[in-house]
C-alpha positions in Angstrom: -18.9 -25.6 -3.6 -16.3 -23.5 -5.4 -13.1 -22.1 -4.1 -13.6 -18.8 -2.2 -11.2 -15.9 -2.8 -8.9 -16.0 0.2 -7.2 -12.6 -0.2 -8.3 -9.0 0.7 -10.1 -7.3 -2.1 -9.3 -3.8 -3.4 -12.6 -2.6 -2.0 -12.0 -4.1 1.4 -8.5 -2.5 1.6 -9.8 0.9 0.6 -12.6 0.7 3.2 -10.1 -0.4 5.9 -7.7 2.5 5.0 -10.5 5.0 5.4 -11.7 3.5 8.7 -8.5 2.4 10.4 -5.7 5.0 10.8 -3.1 2.3 11.9 -3.8 0.3 8.8 -3.6 3.4 6.6 -0.2 4.2 8.1 1.0 0.7 7.5 -0.1 0.9 3.9 1.6 4.3 3.5 4.9 2.7 4.7 4.4 -0.1 2.2 3.9 2.4 -0.6 7.0 4.3 0.4 9.0 1.0 0.5 8.0 0.5 -3.2 9.8 3.7 -4.2 13.4 3.4 -5.4 16.1 4.8 -3.1 16.6 7.8 -5.5 12.9 8.5 -5.6 12.7 8.4 -1.9 15.6 10.7 -1.5 14.4 13.2 -4.1 10.7 12.9 -3.1 9.6 12.3 -6.6 8.6 9.5 -8.9 11.0 9.0 -11.7 10.7 5.4 -12.6 7.4 4.7 -14.3 7.1 1.1 -12.9 3.6 1.5 -11.4 5.1 0.8 -8.0 5.1 3.2 -5.1 3.7 6.7 -5.1 2.3 8.5 -8.2 4.1 11.7 -9.1 1.3 13.7 -7.6 1.6 12.0 -4.2 5.4 11.5 -4.0 6.4 14.6 -2.1 3.6 14.5 0.5 3.6 10.7 0.8 7.4 10.6 1.4 7.3 13.5 3.9 4.5 11.9 5.9 6.0 8.4 5.9 9.4 9.9 6.9 7.7 11.5 9.9 6.1 8.2 10.8 9.5 6.4 10.4 11.1 8.9 12.8 8.4 8.2 15.4 6.7 11.6 15.0 3.0 12.0 15.5 1.0 13.2 12.5 -1.4 16.2 12.9 -5.1 15.4 12.3 -5.0 17.1 8.9 -1.9 15.0 7.9 -3.7 11.8 9.0 -6.7 12.7 6.8 -4.4 13.5 3.8 -2.5 10.3 4.3 -5.7 8.2 4.4 -7.0 10.0 1.3 -3.8 9.5 -0.6 -3.3 5.8 0.3 -6.8 5.0 -0.6 -5.8 5.4 -4.2 -3.4 2.5 -4.1 -5.8 -0.4 -3.3 -4.7 -2.3 -6.4 -1.0 -2.2 -5.5 -1.8 -2.9 -1.9 -4.0 -5.9 -2.8 -1.1 -7.3 -4.8 1.3 -6.7 -2.0 -0.9 -8.4 0.6 -1.6 -11.3 -1.8 2.1 -11.9 -2.4 2.7 -11.7 1.4 0.0 -14.2 2.1 1.4 -16.6 -0.6 4.9 -16.2 0.9 3.5 -17.1 4.3 1.4 -20.0 3.0 2.7 -21.3 -0.4 -0.4 -23.4 -0.8 -2.3 -20.2 -1.6 -0.3 -19.9 -4.9 -2.5 -22.5 -6.5 -5.6 -20.8 -5.3 -4.4 -17.4 -6.6 -3.8 -19.0 -10.0 -7.4 -20.1 -10.1 -8.3 -16.5 -9.9 -5.5 -15.3 -12.3 -4.0 -13.5 -9.4 -0.8 -15.5 -9.1 
C-alpha cells in the first residue's frame, strides 16, 4: 500500500471555510498575518509576494480581521463576505497548514517530499 497524503487538500480547506465560520475566521487571521506591516497599516497589497490578501481583498480583509482581533462580532453579511473572500486562498492556506503540520511533526517532511509538497 502506498503512502497516503497526510495534509488537508485545497478542496477540503475551501469546503471547510464555507461550512465552518470559526475555521473561516481562523483562516482570515492567517491571511492577514501574511501581509507585511505596511500593507496591514495601509490596507493594501504592495508587495507582490503571493502571500496574504490579493489587492482586491486587502481593504475588506484587513478591516474584517481587525474587527475580529478587537473582539468585535461580525454582522451576518460580513461573515458571508469573509467566507467568500477567504475561500479564494485555499492554496496559500494548504501550504500554511502543511508547514504547520511539518513543524509539529518533522517526520512529515519526508512524506511531503514524496508528494513534492516539502
